[in-house]
N, C-alpha and C positions, 0 to 999 in steps of 0.2 A: 540412176538412184537407185535403183531398185534391183539390180546385180548382184550378184553373190558377193564377197569383200574378205580378205584376210582380216581376223582381229588379234591373230600374236604373230610373233616375227617379225623379221625383215622386211615382209613386205605386207606388212601391216599397215591397213587404212590410217590414214593421219589422222581421222575420227577418234579411233578408239584408240590411237598412240596416245591421242592428247585425252581422252576421259579416263585411259589406265592411268595414265600419270601425275591428272590431277585430282583421283577419286581419293577417298577415305571411306576406310569401310565403318556403317555406322555400328550404332553398340549392339545389335540385335544380329549382324553378317559381320563379326571380324574376320578380315583380307589377311591381315599381314601388310609387306611393305605397300607402298603405291605402286601401281606399274603392275602386279601379279597378272600373271594370264588369264582370259579367260579360260573356263573349260567347257563350255557348250553354250552358244549363244542365245537361247533364250533361256536358259540360267542367269543369266548376268542383266542386272538393271540397272539403268545410271539416269539419276536426277541433277538437274543441271539446273544452276541458278538462272536469273535473269543475265550477270555480269559474264556467265561462261567459263566461271573459274571458280565458283566452288560447285565442288561433286558429290555427291550421296553416290555410296554404289552398293549395291545389294545384291547378294550372288546365294542360289535355293531359297529365299524366303516367301512364303506367304504372302502374297499382296496385302492383306490387311496392314502387316507388321509396317510396310510404305507409307500408308495413310497419312499418319502423323507428323511426318517430315515431308510430305507434299503441303499440308496445312501448313508447317511453321514456317514453309520456306512462304507460302504465298502470303499468308499476314504478314513478314516480316515486309515482303512487297508491298503492300498496302499501305500499311504504317508509315514506308519509306517515301511513299508518293503520298501522304498527308502531310508526310512534314517536310516536303521538301528537301530530304536527305541528299547526297552527292552517293552516286551509285559508286563511287571506290572507298570512301574512307566512311560512311556515314554520318558525314559531320551537316549540322543546318547549314542553310543555302546562306546566310547571314555571315560563316565563318569561313576566312579563309583556307583553301583547300591547298592540302601538298600534291594530291593526286592533279590530274585532268580533269575538271570537274565534269558531269554531264546530268545534264540537269532534266525530268519532264518535268 
């Protein structure tokens, strides 16, 4: 788990391939297309939602820029839990869901 891994190219770790492919640049850190190479491991930060699908990527930004994104993601999760919403479609539990429902 703590061994060095490749983050770009054909030998890239599947974790980084997933993160790069799912990421979208935040307003304060435009990235260009999803899947853009990581230029420096310690400069790229990935914020992953509970579902593992929504990913925000931040490259070479002050950590303070990331804070509002973390707070928004946590607030959304708390709202979802308090309203018993589906993790896939965010519909209330009483509404039928086309996605596989995941109630918590």
